[in-house]
C-alpha positions in Angstrom: -39.7 -33.1 18.1 -36.6 -35.1 17.0 -38.7 -38.2 16.7 -40.6 -36.5 13.8 -37.4 -36.8 11.7 -37.0 -40.5 12.3 -37.7 -42.2 9.0 -37.7 -45.8 10.3 -41.1 -47.3 11.0 -44.0 -45.1 12.1 -42.3 -43.2 14.8 -42.6 -39.8 13.1 -46.4 -40.4 12.7 -46.7 -41.4 16.4 -44.7 -38.3 17.3 -47.1 -36.0 15.3 -50.1 -37.7 16.9 -48.5 -37.2 20.3 -48.0 -33.5 19.6 -51.7 -33.2 18.6 -52.7 -34.9 21.8 -50.5 -32.5 23.8 -52.0 -29.6 22.0 -55.7 -30.6 22.4 -55.7 -32.4 25.7 -53.3 -30.5 27.9 -52.1 -27.0 28.6 -48.6 -27.8 27.4 -48.5 -24.9 24.9 -50.6 -22.5 27.0 -47.6 -20.4 28.1 -46.6 -19.9 24.5 -50.0 -18.4 23.7 -50.3 -16.4 26.9 -47.0 -14.6 26.2 -48.2 -13.3 22.8 -50.0 -10.1 23.9 -49.8 -8.4 20.5 -49.1 -9.3 16.9 -45.8 -7.4 16.7 -44.4 -9.3 19.7 -45.7 -12.6 18.4 -44.2 -12.2 14.9 -40.7 -11.7 16.3 -40.4 -14.3 19.0 -40.0 -18.1 18.7 -41.9 -20.3 21.1 -42.2 -24.1 21.5 -45.5 -24.1 19.6 -43.8 -22.2 16.7 -41.0 -24.8 16.7 -43.4 -27.7 16.8 -45.4 -26.3 13.8 -42.2 -25.7 11.9 -41.0 -29.3 12.5 -44.3 -30.9 11.5 -44.5 -28.8 8.3 -40.9 -29.6 7.5 -41.3 -33.3 8.0 -44.3 -33.3 5.7 -42.6 -31.4 2.9 -39.3 -33.3 3.1 -40.6 -36.8 3.5 -43.5 -36.6 1.1 -45.2 -39.5 2.9 -48.9 -39.2 2.0 -49.8 -41.4 5.0 -48.5 -38.6 7.3 -50.6 -35.8 5.7 -53.8 -36.3 7.7 -52.1 -36.2 11.1 -49.9 -33.3 10.0 -52.8 -31.2 8.6 -54.7 -31.9 11.8 -51.9 -30.7 14.0 -51.0 -27.6 12.0 -54.6 -26.5 11.7 -55.3 -27.1 15.4 -52.1 -25.3 16.4 -52.9 -22.2 14.3 -56.3 -22.0 15.8 -54.9 -22.6 19.3 -52.4 -19.8 18.8 -55.1 -17.6 17.3 -52.7 -16.9 14.4 -50.1 -15.2 16.7 -47.1 -17.0 15.4 -43.6 -16.2 14.4 -43.2 -14.8 10.8 -41.0 -17.7 9.9 -43.6 -20.2 11.2 -46.2 -18.5 9.0 -43.9 -19.1 6.0 -43.6 -22.8 6.9 -47.4 -23.1 7.2 -47.9 -21.5 3.7 -45.3 -23.8 2.1 -46.9 -26.8 3.9 -50.4 -26.1 2.7 -49.3 -25.4 -0.8 -47.3 -28.6 -0.8 -50.1 -30.8 0.5 -52.6 -29.2 -2.0 -50.3 -29.6 -5.0 -49.3 -33.1 -4.0 -52.9 -34.0 -3.8 -53.8 -32.3 -7.0 -51.3 -34.4 -8.9 -52.7 -37.7 -7.5 -55.8 -39.0 -9.3 -58.0 -39.8 -6.3 -61.4 -38.6 -5.3 -62.3 -36.5 -2.3 -58.9 -34.7 -2.0 -57.9 -33.4 0.4 -59.0 -35.8 3.0 -62.6 -36.5 2.5 -64.0 -37.3 5.9 -67.2 -38.9 4.8 
């Protein structure tokens, strides 16, 4: 997670891509999701998946590196689906700020197919 905050080279991007691989290809975060039996409990506890989402959202909004957006959006959306939305309230706030930032950043850039046309 600390590698996400490294601004030299592409190590932050590699770290986010590594987190995505951990999420999708292993059961690394399975314990975090298994503990969340109900919404009330999930909203008040902080797990590793919550922390990972918060870090990725924070890195995106603080660095404003458009080259990171695709990987960060992929990780956050996959993580929210994986956790079935049972996340800490603070994490939900990070996610909302993250999506609003990416949307408004893209809306201010004159390109076609925003956000992330996969065609």
